[in-house]
C-alpha positions in Angstrom: 10.1 -11.1 -1.0 10.5 -9.5 2.4 7.9 -11.7 3.9 8.5 -14.8 6.1 7.6 -18.2 4.6 5.0 -18.9 7.3 3.1 -15.7 6.3 3.4 -16.5 2.6 1.9 -19.9 3.2 -1.0 -18.6 5.3 -1.8 -15.9 2.7 -1.4 -18.4 -0.1 -3.8 -20.9 1.6 -6.4 -18.1 2.0 -6.2 -17.3 -1.7 -6.6 -20.9 -2.7 -9.7 -21.2 -0.5 -11.2 -18.2 -2.2 -10.6 -19.8 -5.6 -12.1 -23.1 -4.5 -15.2 -21.4 -3.2 -15.5 -19.6 -6.6 -15.3 -16.1 -5.1 -14.4 -13.5 -7.8 -14.0 -10.6 -5.4 -12.5 -10.8 -2.0 -10.1 -8.7 0.2 -6.5 -9.6 0.5 -5.9 -6.7 2.9 -8.1 -4.7 5.2 -7.0 -1.0 5.3 -8.1 -0.1 8.8 -8.1 3.7 9.7 -9.0 4.2 13.3 -8.3 8.0 13.0 -7.2 10.6 10.4 -5.3 12.9 12.8 -1.6 13.1 12.4 1.4 14.9 13.9 2.8 15.8 10.5 1.5 17.7 7.5 3.0 16.0 4.5 2.6 17.7 1.1 1.2 14.7 -0.6 -1.3 13.6 2.1 -5.1 13.7 1.4 -6.1 12.6 4.9 -5.3 15.6 7.1 -7.5 18.1 5.2 -10.6 17.2 7.2 -12.0 19.7 9.7 -11.0 19.4 13.4 -14.1 17.6 14.5 -13.4 14.8 12.0 -9.7 14.7 13.0 -10.7 14.3 16.6 -12.8 11.2 15.9 -11.5 7.8 17.1 -12.8 4.4 16.1 -13.5 2.1 19.0 -11.6 -1.1 19.5 -14.9 -3.0 19.3 -15.8 -1.5 15.9 -12.3 -2.0 14.6 -12.2 -5.7 15.6 -15.7 -6.2 14.2 -14.4 -4.9 10.8 -11.4 -7.3 11.0 -13.8 -10.2 11.5 -16.2 -9.1 8.8 -13.6 -8.6 6.1 -11.8 -11.9 7.0 -8.6 -10.8 5.2 -5.4 -12.4 6.4 -3.6 -9.0 6.5 -4.6 -5.8 8.3 -2.8 -2.6 7.4 -3.3 0.3 9.8 -2.3 3.5 8.0 -2.5 7.2 9.0 -3.1 9.7 10.2 -0.7 8.6 12.8 -2.0 5.4 14.5 0.2 5.8 17.7 -1.9 8.9 18.6 -4.9 6.6 19.2 -4.8 5.7 23.0 -6.4 2.3 22.5 -4.0 1.2 19.7 -2.1 -1.3 21.9 -5.4 -3.0 22.8 -6.5 -3.0 19.1 -3.2 -4.5 18.0 -3.4 -7.2 20.7 -6.9 -8.1 19.5 -5.8 -8.4 15.9 -2.7 -10.6 16.8 -5.0 -12.8 19.0 -7.0 -13.5 15.8 -3.7 -14.5 14.1 -4.0 -11.8 11.4 -0.8 -10.3 10.1 -1.0 -6.6 11.0 1.2 -3.8 9.6 1.2 -0.8 11.9 2.2 2.2 9.7 3.8 5.0 11.6 6.1 8.0 11.1 7.8 6.9 14.3 7.7 10.3 16.1 5.9 8.7 19.0 7.3 5.3 18.9 10.0 5.6 21.6 7.3 7.0 24.0 4.9 4.1 23.3 7.0 1.1 22.5 6.6 -0.5 26.0 2.9 -0.9 25.3 3.5 -3.4 22.5 4.7 -7.0 22.6 6.8 -8.6 19.8 4.9 -11.1 17.7 5.4 -12.8 14.3 2.0 -11.3 13.5 3.0 -7.7 14.2 5.2 -5.6 11.9 5.9 -1.9 12.5 6.0 -0.3 9.0 8.0 2.9 9.3 7.3 5.7 6.8 10.5 6.6 5.0 10.4 8.2 1.5 14.2 8.4 1.1 17.4 9.4 2.7 17.6 12.3 5.2 17.1 15.3 3.0 14.5 13.7 0.7 12.4 12.2 3.5 12.4 15.4 5.5 11.3 17.3 2.4 8.6 14.8 1.8 7.1 15.1 5.3 7.7 18.9 5.4 9.7 18.8 8.7 13.4 18.6 9.5 14.7 15.9 11.7 12.0 13.3 11.1 14.4 10.9 9.3 16.8 10.8 12.3 13.9 10.0 14.6 12.6 7.3 12.3 16.0 5.6 11.9 16.6 5.6 15.6 13.2 4.0 16.1 14.0 1.3 13.6 17.1 0.4 15.6 15.1 0.4 18.8 12.5 -1.9 17.4 15.2 -4.3 16.3 16.7 -4.3 19.8 13.2 -5.1 21.3 12.7 -8.0 18.9 10.0 -6.6 16.6 9.5 -7.2 12.9 10.3 -4.0 11.0 9.7 -2.9 7.5 9.4 0.5 5.8 6.8 2.0 3.5 8.1 4.3 0.7 6.1 6.5 -1.6 7.8 8.0 -4.6 6.9 11.4 -5.9 7.8 13.7 -8.7 11.4 14.8 -8.9 12.9 11.5 -7.6 16.5 10.8 -8.6 16.9 7.1 -9.4 20.4 7.0 -8.0 19.3 8.5 -4.7 16.4 6.1 -4.5 18.7 3.2 -5.1 21.1 4.5 -2.5 18.1 4.7 -0.1 17.1 1.1 -0.8 20.7 -0.1 -0.2 20.8 1.9 3.1 17.5 0.3 4.2 18.7 -3.2 3.5 22.3 -2.9 4.6 22.3 -0.4 7.4 18.7 -0.5 8.8 18.3 -4.2 8.1 14.6 -3.9 7.5 12.6 -7.0 6.6 11.2 -5.4 3.4 10.0 -2.3 1.6 6.5 -1.5 0.7 6.7 0.5 -2.5 4.2 2.7 -4.3 4.1 5.7 -6.6 2.2 8.6 -5.0 -1.6 8.9 -5.7 -2.8 12.4 -6.5 -5.2 13.0 -3.6 -7.6 15.8 -4.6 -7.4 17.2 -1.1 -3.6 17.1 -0.9 -1.9 20.5 -0.1 0.2 20.2 -3.2 -0.6 18.6 -6.6 2.7 19.1 -8.3 4.4 16.3 -6.4 2.6 13.4 -8.1 3.9 11.3 -10.9 2.1 10.4 -14.2 1.9 6.7 -15.0 4.4 6.9 -17.8 6.9 8.7 -15.7 6.3 6.3 -12.8 7.1 3.3 -15.0 10.3 4.8 -16.4 11.4 5.8 -12.9 11.0 2.2 -11.6 12.8 0.8 -14.6 15.7 3.2 -13.9 15.7 2.2 -10.2 15.6 -1.5 -10.8 18.3 -1.2 -13.4 20.6 0.4 -10.9 19.8 -2.4 -8.4 20.7 -5.0 -11.0 24.0 -3.2 -11.9 24.9 -2.9 -8.2 23.9 -6.5 -7.5 21.8 -5.2 -4.7 19.6 -7.6 -2.8 16.5 -5.5 -2.1 13.5 -7.2 -0.5 10.0 -5.9 -1.1 6.7 -6.7 0.7 5.1 -7.2 -2.6 4.7 -9.8 -5.4 7.1 -9.9 -8.2 4.3 -9.4 -10.7 3.4 -6.1 -9.0 7.0 -5.0 -9.3 6.9 -6.1 -13.0 3.8 -3.9 -13.4 5.6 -0.9 -11.9 8.3 -1.4 -14.5 5.7 -1.1 -17.3 5.5 -4.8 -18.3 1.9 -5.6 -17.4 -1.4 -4.0 -18.6 -3.2 -4.5 -15.4 -6.4 -2.9 -14.2 -6.9 -2.3 -10.5 -8.8 -4.6 -8.1 -10.1 -2.1 -5.6 -12.0 -4.7 -3.6 -8.7 -6.5 -2.8 -7.7 -3.8 -0.3 -11.0 -2.8 1.3 -11.0 0.2 3.7 -12.8 0.7 7.0 -12.5 4.1 8.7 -14.3 6.5 11.0 -17.0 7.0 8.3 -17.6 3.4 7.6 -16.7 1.1 4.7 -15.2 3.4 2.1 -16.2 3.0 -1.6 -14.4 1.9 -3.7 -10.9 2.1 -2.2 -8.5 3.7 0.3 -7.6 6.5 -2.1 -11.0 7.9 -3.3 -12.6 9.6 -0.4 -15.7 11.1 -2.0 -17.4 8.1 -3.5 -19.6 7.2 -0.5 -19.6 4.7 2.3 -21.4 1.4 3.0 -22.9 0.5 6.4 -21.4 -3.1 6.3 -18.8 -5.1 4.6 -21.5 -7.1 2.8 -23.1 -3.9 1.5 -19.7 -2.6 0.3 -19.0 -5.8 -1.7 -22.5 -6.1 -3.1 -23.5 -2.5 -3.9 -20.3 -0.8 -5.0 -20.3 -0.2 -8.8 -16.8 -1.7 -9.2 -17.1 -1.5 -13.0 -17.1 2.3 -12.8 -13.5 2.5 -11.6 -10.1 2.0 -13.2 -7.7 3.6 -15.7 -9.6 4.4 -18.9 -12.9 4.1 -17.0 -12.8 6.9 -14.4 -10.8 10.0 -14.7 -10.0 10.0 -11.0 -8.0 6.8 -11.6 -6.0 8.1 -14.6 -2.6 8.2 -12.9 -3.0 5.6 -10.2 -0.5 2.7 -9.9 -0.8 2.4 -6.1 -0.2 -1.0 -4.5 -3.6 -0.9 -2.7 -5.3 -1.3 -6.1 -2.8 -3.3 -8.2 -1.2 -5.7 -5.8 -4.4 -7.7 -5.6 -4.5 -7.9 -9.4 -0.9 -9.0 -9.5 -1.5 -11.7 -7.0 -4.6 -12.9 -8.8 -2.6 -13.0 -12.1 0.1 -15.1 -10.3 -2.5 -17.7 -9.4 -4.1 -17.6 -12.9 -0.8 -17.8 -14.8 1.9 -19.4 -12.6 4.2 -20.2 -15.6 4.2 -16.6 -16.7 5.1 -15.6 -13.1 7.9 -18.2 -13.0 9.2 -16.7 -16.3 9.6 -13.3 -14.6 11.2 -14.9 -11.6 13.6 -16.8 -13.8 14.5 -14.1 -16.3 14.0 -11.1 -14.0 12.0 -8.0 -14.6 12.3 -6.6 -18.1 14.0 -3.2 -17.9 14.4 -2.3 -21.6 12.3 -2.3 -24.7 8.6 -1.3 -25.3 6.2 -1.2 -22.4 2.9 -2.9 -22.2 0.0 -0.9 -23.7 -2.0 1.5 -21.6 -5.8 1.9 -21.7 -7.0 5.1 -23.4 -7.0 7.9 -20.8 -10.3 9.7 -20.6 -11.1 13.3 -20.0 -11.7 14.5 -16.4 -15.1 15.6 -17.6 -16.1 12.0 -18.3 -16.0 10.8 -14.7 -19.6 9.9 -14.2 -20.5 8.3 -17.5 -17.3 6.8 -18.8 -17.0 3.4 -20.5 -17.6 0.4 -18.3 -15.4 -2.7 -17.9 -15.6 -6.1 -16.4 -13.4 -6.0 -13.3 -13.4 -9.8 -13.2 -11.3 -9.9 -16.4 -7.7 -9.0 -15.9 -6.1 -7.8 -19.1 -2.4 -8.9 -19.1 0.6 -8.7 -21.5 3.1 -11.5 -21.6 6.6 -10.6 -20.6 
C-alpha cells in the first residue's frame, strides 16, 4: 500500500472501535466539496454542469470543519471542482490537520505553484494530483493541452518542499493496458509518488460526454490486463487502496457498495446517498443522512443508476469491511496475489433503467463475497 504505517494504524484502530461499538454503518472517508467551480472542463466530469450562481458558491471554513467533526471519519478527501480556487482553503486545511485527520487535497495542479507557499508540510496532508495517464492521454482526458506538464512540474515542486504527494487516476473507455502500465511505472519510478488512487470512471448523468465510461465487465478485464502487465514487468506499484478493493477491480469479488463509507458534504448539504449521485436529495445534518437515507435502494442490481459503478468511493469501504470480517481470505490474496485468469465472480442481475424507483431491495449490512 502507498500509505504510511502510522496512518494505517490510526485508520485500523478507528475501524476496530466501530466494530466494538457494534456500528453497522459508519464513514471511513468524508468527501468534502467546498466548491464545484473548476478551471478545467473535463469530458467525464459531472460537477461543472451547474449554473454560474451555484459554481460561485463557497463553503465557509466554519461549516466545513463542523462537517469534519460531525462525520468523525479519520480521512478527509477534498475533491473538485478545483479546491485551490477557494481562497480560504489554506485555513481549512490547517484546521483539518490540527484535528489530526488525514486530508487528501485533490487538485489538477494548475494553481499549485502560485499557492504552495500558503501550505505547510505535515504527515496529515497529502496533495493528490489528478493524472489520468501519460502526456497525450491525460491532456485528452482533461480536454486541454499542456496540463500534464504543469502537473508533473508541480509534483516535483511538492517533493522539493517536503510534502506528501500521491496521484488520483480515473480510467475511461479506450484505455490501452500497456499505456496504463507505462504510466504507473512512470508515476512510481520517475515521479516517485507515494501511491495511486485508482478508479474506473462513473457515468455522471450531467457529464458532457457519455461515451467515455466503461461497463463493469470491460472494467474488470481492463484491470486484469493492467495488473498482468505489472506482474510480468515485476513492477512495484503502490496504491492508496486495500488489496481486497484491487481484487474486486480484477473481477474476483462479488461486492455490493457501501455508500455510507464515503459520505459527502458539499455546498448543498449532506448528499444522499453518495458522492456520485447528485439528484437523490440532501440531509440537513450528518445524523439525518445516516438515519433517513434509504440505503437499501442503492447498488448494482437494485438501482439502475448504479449499474456500471465500481468506483472506490462506494466499494473501498466494502473491501475494508470484508478484510476485517475475513482476515484469512485477505491474507490468501496477499500471499497468492490477485487472480488474473479464469472465471470472474458472479455479477448481480442488471435491472432496466426504467426500474429505478421500485427495484428489488437488499440488505446493505450483508456483504456478498466470493472466495478467491
